[in-house]
C-alpha positions, 0 to 999 in steps of 0.5 A: 737634886736631893743629894745637893739638898742633903749636902747643903744641909750638912754644910750648914750644920758644919758651918754652924759648928765652926761658928760655935767653936770660934765663939768658945775659942774667943771666950777662952782666949780671955781666960788664964791658961791654967784655969780649970775648964770642963768639956763634954767628951762623948757624953762624959764631962771631963776636967781640963785646963783652958790651955788643953781645951783650947788646943783640942778645940783648935784641932776640931775647928781645923777638921771642921773647916776641912770638912766644910771645904770638902762638902762645898766641893762635893755640892758644887760638883753635883750642881755643875753635873745637874746643870750640865744634865739639865742643859743637855736635855733642854 
């Protein structure tokens, strides 16, 4: 059951990150694509354009959504396994 808790915790973190990315993307959509934009990459602040940052954030969001789906699947499989084991011992 601790594995399910750990997966659920990680899933919540990933879903929170997705919401944060969506908020940033919605804010950047209103900005001119050629405008300067700063982004933290590996602890280093880099200067890019809104267009470049938007593309990178979209890719990050896609990866996060895929990770979220995978974590959900793993969590559900563990829950089903635990429920099956609990039913068998009852």
